[in-house]
C-alpha positions in Angstrom: 12.6 -1.1 -2.0 12.7 1.8 -1.0 9.8 3.3 1.3 7.9 6.7 -0.4 6.8 9.5 0.9 3.6 11.4 0.8 5.1 14.1 -1.4 6.3 11.4 -3.8 3.3 9.7 -4.0 1.6 13.2 -4.7 3.7 14.1 -7.2 3.7 10.8 -9.0 -0.5 10.4 -8.6 -0.2 13.6 -10.4 1.8 12.5 -13.0 -0.6 9.6 -13.7 2.0 7.1 -13.1 0.8 3.5 -12.9 0.5 2.7 -9.2 0.0 -0.6 -7.5 -2.1 1.1 -4.6 -3.1 -1.7 -1.7 -5.1 0.0 1.5 -4.4 -2.2 4.2 -6.8 -0.5 7.1 -10.3 -2.3 7.9 -12.9 -2.0 5.3 -14.7 1.1 7.1 -11.5 3.0 7.4 -11.3 2.4 3.2 -14.7 3.9 3.1 -14.5 6.9 5.3 -11.1 8.2 2.7 -8.9 6.3 0.5 -6.1 7.2 -2.1 -7.6 4.4 -4.5 -6.5 0.8 -5.0 -7.0 -2.4 -3.7 -8.8 -2.6 -0.5 -7.4 -5.8 1.6 -6.9 -5.3 5.3 -4.0 -6.5 7.2 -5.7 -9.5 8.5 -7.1 -10.8 5.2 -3.4 -10.7 3.1 -2.2 -14.1 3.3 -5.7 -15.3 2.7 -5.8 -13.1 -0.7 -1.8 -13.3 -1.3 -3.8 -14.8 -5.2 -5.6 -11.6 -5.7 -1.8 -9.4 -5.6 0.3 -12.8 -7.5 -0.3 -10.9 -10.9 1.9 -7.6 -9.2 5.1 -9.9 -8.2 7.5 -8.3 -10.2 5.4 -4.8 -10.2 6.0 -1.8 -7.9 3.6 -1.8 -4.6 2.7 1.0 -2.8 0.8 -0.1 0.8 -0.7 2.3 3.0 -2.9 2.2 6.1 -4.0 5.4 8.5 -0.1 5.4 10.0 2.2 3.1 8.4 2.3 0.6 11.0 0.0 -2.0 9.5 1.4 -1.7 6.1 5.1 -1.8 7.1 3.9 -5.3 8.4 2.2 -6.1 5.4 5.3 -4.8 3.3 7.6 -7.2 5.3 5.6 -10.0 4.5 5.0 -9.3 1.2 8.5 -9.3 1.0 8.7 -12.5 2.7 6.5 -13.6 0.1 8.8 -13.0 -3.0 6.9 -9.6 -3.6 10.9 -7.5 -4.1 8.9 -3.9 -4.9 7.3 -3.4 -2.2 7.0 0.5 -0.5 5.7 1.6 2.2 3.9 5.1 2.6 5.5 7.0 5.2 3.1 8.2 7.4 0.4 6.4 5.9 -2.9 8.4 5.0 -2.6 11.2 8.1 0.5 12.0 6.5 -0.4 12.4 2.9 -3.6 14.4 3.9 -1.8 16.9 5.1 
């Protein structure tokens, strides 16, 4: 599935679309500023897959600060059978602009 731009995510949030959002930054980063959703830091994703199982057939948006960590998570989740994962291009830095 194609990645998502900050503009599209803003538009979908404004339209109150049902979004499964996962922040893969560390807890302290999430506490400073976040877009909502679950906080599952990159290093804990493999051990917390069970929390995401109910979303396996749903669209999931993953994000981090710039899109690098979330890009890795997207790839990992796709390898685990999650076929509707989208990375926020530019991460929260782009979203804040």
